[in-house]
C-alpha positions in Angstrom: 6.4 11.5 -22.2 7.1 12.0 -25.7 7.8 15.4 -26.4 7.1 17.1 -23.0 9.7 18.1 -21.2 10.4 18.6 -17.4 10.6 22.6 -17.3 6.7 22.2 -18.4 5.6 20.6 -15.8 3.3 22.7 -13.3 5.4 21.8 -9.8 3.0 23.4 -7.5 -0.2 20.9 -9.1 2.4 17.8 -9.3 3.1 18.4 -5.6 -0.7 19.1 -4.3 -1.5 15.7 -6.1 1.8 14.1 -4.7 0.5 15.2 -0.9 -3.4 14.6 -2.0 -2.2 11.0 -2.5 0.1 10.7 0.5 -3.1 12.2 2.6 -5.4 9.5 1.5 -2.9 6.5 1.6 -1.7 7.6 5.1 -5.1 7.9 5.9 -5.9 4.7 5.2 -3.2 3.0 6.7 -3.9 4.6 9.9 -7.6 3.2 9.9 -7.4 -0.1 9.0 -3.3 -0.9 9.8 -3.2 1.1 13.7 -5.9 0.1 15.2 -5.0 -0.6 18.9 -1.7 0.3 18.3 -1.3 4.0 19.0 -1.8 5.4 22.6 -5.0 8.2 22.5 -2.3 10.9 22.4 -0.8 9.4 19.3 -3.7 8.7 17.5 -4.8 12.1 17.9 -1.4 13.5 16.4 -1.7 10.8 13.7 -5.9 12.2 12.6 -4.3 15.5 13.0 -1.6 15.2 10.7 -4.0 13.4 7.9 -6.9 16.1 8.6 -4.3 19.0 7.6 -2.5 16.9 4.9 -5.6 16.6 3.3 -7.0 20.0 3.6 -4.0 21.9 2.7 -3.3 19.4 -0.2 -6.3 20.7 -1.9 -5.4 24.4 -0.7 -2.1 24.3 -2.8 -4.4 22.6 -6.0 -6.2 25.7 -5.9 -3.4 27.6 -5.9 -1.9 26.0 -8.3 -5.3 26.0 -10.6 -5.7 29.8 -9.7 -1.9 31.2 -10.4 -2.4 31.8 -13.8 -5.1 34.0 -13.0 -3.8 35.3 -9.3 -0.4 35.9 -9.9 2.8 35.0 -8.1 1.9 36.0 -4.7 -1.0 32.7 -4.9 1.6 30.3 -6.7 4.3 31.7 -3.5 0.7 30.9 -1.1 0.7 26.9 -2.6 4.1 26.6 -1.9 3.7 27.8 1.5 0.9 25.5 2.0 2.9 22.5 0.6 6.2 23.6 2.9 3.9 23.7 6.1 2.0 20.7 5.6 5.2 18.6 5.2 6.4 19.9 8.5 3.3 20.0 10.0 2.2 16.7 9.3 5.3 15.4 8.9 6.3 15.7 12.7 2.9 14.9 13.8 2.8 11.3 11.8 6.9 11.0 13.0 5.7 12.1 16.8 2.8 9.2 16.7 5.5 6.4 15.7 7.5 7.2 18.4 10.0 10.4 18.1 10.9 12.2 20.4 8.5 14.6 21.8 10.8 17.6 21.5 10.3 17.3 17.8 7.0 19.1 18.5 8.8 22.0 18.8 9.0 22.1 15.0 5.4 21.5 14.1 4.8 25.1 15.0 7.0 26.0 12.3 5.0 24.3 9.9 2.0 25.5 11.1 3.3 29.7 10.5 4.1 28.5 7.3 0.3 27.6 6.3 -0.6 30.3 7.9 1.5 32.5 5.6 0.5 30.4 2.7 -3.5 31.0 3.3 -2.8 34.8 3.9 -1.0 34.7 0.7 -3.6 33.2 -1.0 -6.2 36.2 0.8 -3.6 39.2 -0.4 -2.9 37.7 -3.6 -6.5 38.0 -4.3 -7.1 41.7 -3.0 -3.7 42.7 -4.7 -4.7 41.8 -8.0 -5.1 44.9 -10.3 -8.6 45.6 -11.7 -7.6 45.9 -15.1 -6.6 42.3 -15.2 -9.8 40.8 -13.9 -12.0 39.3 -16.9 -15.1 41.2 -17.2 -17.8 38.8 -16.5 -21.0 39.1 -18.9 -24.6 37.9 -17.1 -27.4 36.6 -19.2 -29.7 39.7 -18.1 -27.0 42.2 -19.0 -28.1 44.0 -21.8 -25.5 46.1 -24.4 -27.2 49.5 -24.8 -28.9 50.2 -28.2 
């Protein structure tokens, strides 16, 4: 990384990529290494955690890509999605591997953060000033002569 500074890194896109990588790795691990080793309840937790991790890593990636267009609220939405899915899926993964069920009381906090992220993403699209919206010219539009 010659000539590249850490302050130039888009940390939200990096975090989304790490979460996406983790979702694929953990999904493959679950499909191949855990066969017959978890109860049906534990397997359900594991599958739910894997599903939410994948979906929200892609959503956070979209927030990172759209933040320059939609603004700071969009960026904050991505941060909430990342933090929320780490807490939500992390607690479900931990319980699937035998952590105390009481850890499940923390899981809704991650869900609330994810809901907040989705809400901010929608709000960032609605609240963007009209003056900042790009003008899209369609091929069928004609210039007045």
